[in-house]
C-alpha positions as CSV (number, residue, x, y, z in Angstrom):
1,X,22.3,15.2,2.3
2,X,18.9,13.4,2.8
3,X,17.3,14.2,6.1
4,X,15.0,11.0,7.3
5,X,12.8,12.1,10.0
6,X,12.5,9.2,13.0
7,X,10.1,6.2,12.7
8,X,7.5,6.7,14.8
9,X,4.8,4.0,15.4
10,X,1.9,4.0,13.1
11,X,-1.7,3.2,14.5
12,X,-3.4,0.9,13.4
13,X,-6.4,2.6,12.0
14,X,-4.1,4.7,9.7
15,X,-2.1,1.4,8.7
16,X,-5.9,0.4,7.5
17,X,-6.1,3.9,5.4
18,X,-2.8,3.8,3.9
19,X,-4.2,-0.1,2.8
20,X,-7.5,1.4,1.2
21,X,-5.6,4.0,0.0
22,X,-3.4,1.4,-2.1
23,X,-5.9,-0.7,-2.8
24,X,-7.4,2.2,-4.9
25,X,-4.6,3.3,-6.2
26,X,-3.4,0.2,-8.1
27,X,-4.6,-2.5,-10.8
28,X,-6.1,-5.6,-9.6
29,X,-3.0,-7.8,-10.4
30,X,-0.3,-5.7,-8.3
31,X,-2.7,-5.9,-5.1
32,X,-3.3,-10.0,-6.1
33,X,0.4,-10.4,-6.1
34,X,0.6,-7.7,-2.9
35,X,-2.0,-9.8,-0.9
36,X,-0.3,-13.2,-1.9
37,X,3.0,-11.6,-0.8
38,X,1.9,-10.5,2.7
39,X,0.1,-13.9,3.1
40,X,3.6,-15.5,2.3
41,X,5.5,-14.1,4.9
42,X,2.8,-15.9,7.6
43,X,3.6,-18.6,9.7
44,X,0.6,-21.3,8.8
45,X,-0.8,-20.4,12.4
46,X,-1.2,-16.8,11.5
47,X,-2.7,-17.6,8.0
48,X,-5.4,-20.1,9.6
49,X,-5.8,-17.3,11.9
50,X,-6.8,-14.7,9.8
51,X,-8.5,-16.5,7.5
52,X,-10.6,-17.7,10.4
53,X,-11.0,-14.3,11.5
54,X,-12.4,-13.3,7.9
55,X,-14.9,-16.4,7.6
56,X,-16.2,-15.5,10.8
57,X,-17.3,-12.1,9.2
58,X,-18.4,-13.2,5.8
59,X,-21.7,-15.0,4.6
60,X,-20.0,-17.6,2.6
61,X,-16.9,-19.8,3.9
62,X,-13.5,-19.1,1.7
63,X,-12.5,-21.8,0.4
64,X,-9.5,-24.2,2.6
65,X,-6.9,-23.5,0.2
66,X,-7.9,-19.5,1.4
67,X,-5.8,-20.6,3.9
68,X,-2.3,-21.9,3.4
69,X,-2.0,-21.1,-0.3
70,X,-1.0,-17.5,-0.8
71,X,-2.7,-17.3,-4.3
72,X,-5.6,-18.9,-3.0
73,X,-5.7,-16.0,0.4
74,X,-5.1,-13.5,-3.1
75,X,-8.6,-14.7,-4.9
76,X,-11.0,-15.0,-2.0
77,X,-9.6,-10.9,-0.9
78,X,-10.9,-10.0,-4.7
79,X,-14.3,-10.0,-3.5
80,X,-15.3,-6.9,-2.2
81,X,-17.6,-9.0,1.0
82,X,-14.2,-10.4,2.3
83,X,-12.1,-7.3,1.8
84,X,-14.8,-5.2,3.9
85,X,-14.3,-7.6,6.4
86,X,-10.6,-8.1,6.6
87,X,-10.6,-4.3,7.7
88,X,-12.9,-5.2,10.7
89,X,-11.2,-8.2,11.7
90,X,-8.8,-7.9,15.0
91,X,-5.1,-7.6,13.6
92,X,-5.9,-6.2,10.0
93,X,-3.6,-3.6,10.7
94,X,-0.4,-5.9,10.4
95,X,-1.1,-7.6,7.9
96,X,-2.4,-4.0,6.3
97,X,1.0,-2.7,6.5
98,X,3.0,-5.9,5.3
99,X,0.8,-5.5,2.5
100,X,1.2,-1.6,1.8
101,X,5.3,-2.5,2.6
102,X,5.0,-5.4,-0.3
103,X,7.9,-5.8,-3.0
104,X,4.7,-5.7,-5.3
105,X,3.3,-2.4,-4.2
106,X,7.2,-0.8,-4.3
107,X,7.7,-1.8,-7.4
108,X,4.5,-0.5,-9.1
109,X,5.2,3.0,-7.2
110,X,9.4,3.1,-7.9
111,X,9.5,1.7,-11.7
112,X,5.9,0.1,-13.1
113,X,3.1,2.5,-14.3
114,X,2.9,4.5,-10.5
115,X,5.8,5.5,-10.7
116,X,4.5,8.2,-13.3
117,X,2.5,9.6,-10.7
118,X,4.4,9.6,-7.8
119,X,5.0,12.7,-7.1
120,X,1.2,13.2,-6.5
121,X,1.2,10.7,-3.6
122,X,1.3,11.4,-0.6
123,X,5.1,11.5,0.9
124,X,4.9,8.1,3.2
125,X,4.4,6.5,-0.8
126,X,7.8,8.4,-1.4
127,X,9.6,6.8,1.4
128,X,8.1,3.4,0.3
129,X,9.1,3.6,-3.3
130,X,12.3,5.7,-2.3
131,X,11.4,8.6,-3.8
132,X,13.3,12.0,-3.1
133,X,11.1,15.0,-3.5
134,X,12.1,18.2,-4.6
135,X,11.3,21.1,-1.8
136,X,8.9,23.2,-3.5
137,X,10.3,27.1,-3.8
138,X,7.3,28.3,-4.7
139,X,8.4,29.6,-7.9
140,X,10.2,32.6,-6.7
141,X,12.0,35.1,-9.5
142,X,15.4,34.6,-8.3
143,X,15.3,31.0,-9.1
144,X,14.5,31.4,-12.5
145,X,15.7,34.1,-15.2
146,X,12.4,34.3,-16.8
147,X,11.7,36.7,-19.4
148,X,13.9,39.3,-20.0
149,X,10.7,42.2,-20.4
150,X,13.9,45.4,-19.6
151,X,13.4,45.4,-23.6
152,X,9.9,46.0,-24.6
């Protein structure tokens, strides 16, 4: 029987750290889809608010389409200055959590190329991908027959 741990609140710093981890482990095309998916879940006012907060941190003004169009927002977030500014704006943790939990990220780690390395990923990513890890048995002798050396 699978035992689930009780859900604990995740701090904003941890949400940002998870976002950075995932962002560093997925291709740009998957990140673009995840940005668009997370952004599309926001209301129009929330979209304008997050782009406005980003604009106040950036040395350039984002295109107006970035505040309404999820694909335009994803293109904005391709810029490293935008990503750097994003982690410093108020409320970034909630959006970062939506990015990490988005369907494109879950698909990448459950059935996409990321599924190949899922055993090396952190446990919270296993949960996201619906991956059950086998308990580690430390190679105990009783779990494997091994080579019979009694004949030598």
